[in-house]
C-alpha positions as CSV (number, residue, x, y, z in Angstrom):
1,M,-13.5,0.7,-11.0
2,Q,-11.8,-0.9,-8.0
3,V,-8.7,0.7,-6.5
4,L,-5.6,-1.5,-5.8
5,C,-3.5,-0.5,-2.8
6,V,0.0,-2.2,-2.7
7,N,2.0,-2.2,0.6
8,F,5.7,-2.5,-0.2
9,S,7.5,-3.7,3.0
10,A,10.2,-6.0,4.4
11,K,10.1,-8.4,7.3
12,W,13.1,-6.7,9.0
13,C,11.6,-3.2,8.7
14,G,10.3,-1.9,12.1
15,P,7.9,0.6,10.7
16,C,6.5,-2.0,8.3
17,R,5.9,-4.4,11.2
18,K,4.2,-1.5,13.1
19,I,1.6,-0.8,10.4
20,A,1.1,-4.4,9.2
21,P,-1.7,-5.3,11.7
22,E,-3.7,-2.2,10.7
23,F,-3.2,-2.8,7.0
24,L,-4.5,-6.3,7.4
25,K,-7.8,-4.9,8.6
26,F,-8.3,-2.7,5.5
27,P,-10.1,-5.3,3.4
28,E,-12.8,-5.6,6.1
29,T,-13.2,-1.8,6.2
30,Y,-12.9,-1.2,2.5
31,S,-14.4,-4.3,0.9
32,D,-14.7,-2.5,-2.5
33,C,-10.9,-2.1,-2.7
34,V,-8.1,-4.6,-3.3
35,F,-5.1,-4.7,-1.0
36,A,-1.8,-6.5,-1.6
37,K,1.5,-6.8,0.1
38,V,4.9,-7.0,-1.7
39,D,8.0,-8.0,0.2
40,V,10.8,-5.9,-1.3
41,D,13.4,-8.5,-0.6
42,E,11.4,-11.4,-2.2
43,N,10.4,-9.2,-5.2
44,P,13.4,-7.0,-6.2
45,D,12.3,-6.7,-9.8
46,T,8.9,-5.4,-8.8
47,T,10.4,-3.1,-6.2
48,Q,12.8,-1.6,-8.7
49,K,10.1,-1.2,-11.4
50,C,7.9,0.6,-8.9
51,K,10.8,2.8,-7.8
52,I,10.4,2.0,-4.1
53,A,12.9,4.0,-2.0
54,N,11.4,3.9,1.5
55,M,9.4,1.4,3.5
56,P,6.6,1.0,4.1
57,T,5.4,2.6,0.8
58,F,1.9,2.3,-0.4
59,Q,1.0,2.7,-4.1
60,F,-2.5,3.1,-5.4
61,Y,-3.6,1.9,-8.9
62,R,-6.7,2.0,-11.0
63,K,-6.9,0.3,-14.4
64,G,-3.2,-0.5,-14.1
65,E,-2.2,3.1,-13.7
66,K,-0.5,4.5,-10.6
67,I,-2.8,7.2,-9.2
68,D,-1.2,7.9,-5.8
69,H,1.4,6.9,-3.2
70,M,2.4,7.4,0.4
71,S,5.4,6.4,2.5
72,G,5.4,6.0,6.2
73,T,3.1,4.8,9.0
74,D,0.5,7.6,9.1
75,M,-2.7,5.6,9.3
76,E,-4.9,8.7,9.2
77,M,-3.3,9.7,5.9
78,L,-3.5,6.2,4.5
79,N,-7.2,6.1,5.3
80,R,-7.8,9.5,3.7
81,I,-6.0,8.3,0.5
82,V,-8.1,5.1,0.3
83,L,-11.3,7.1,0.9
84,K,-10.3,9.7,-1.7
85,H,-9.8,7.1,-4.5
86,R,-12.5,4.6,-3.7
87,N,-15.1,7.3,-4.2
88,A,-13.5,8.7,-7.3
């Protein structure tokens, strides 16, 4: 079952802009996963429902259930989480 990774970010957020180019490369590296980006300012209801407090925040889902999350710009950690769940 595919893993969905959602990047919650904002255009004005410096750390979000820092990690954005690397996140855009993930579909090429992990073609068996789905990656999406949610702008917290444009989607306040989704942001609130997902309880986003920091940006960037990455949430991971399988079969509609949240299975993991990470906040910040640690690309090594983000890669480890994707690898952990894509092979599960």
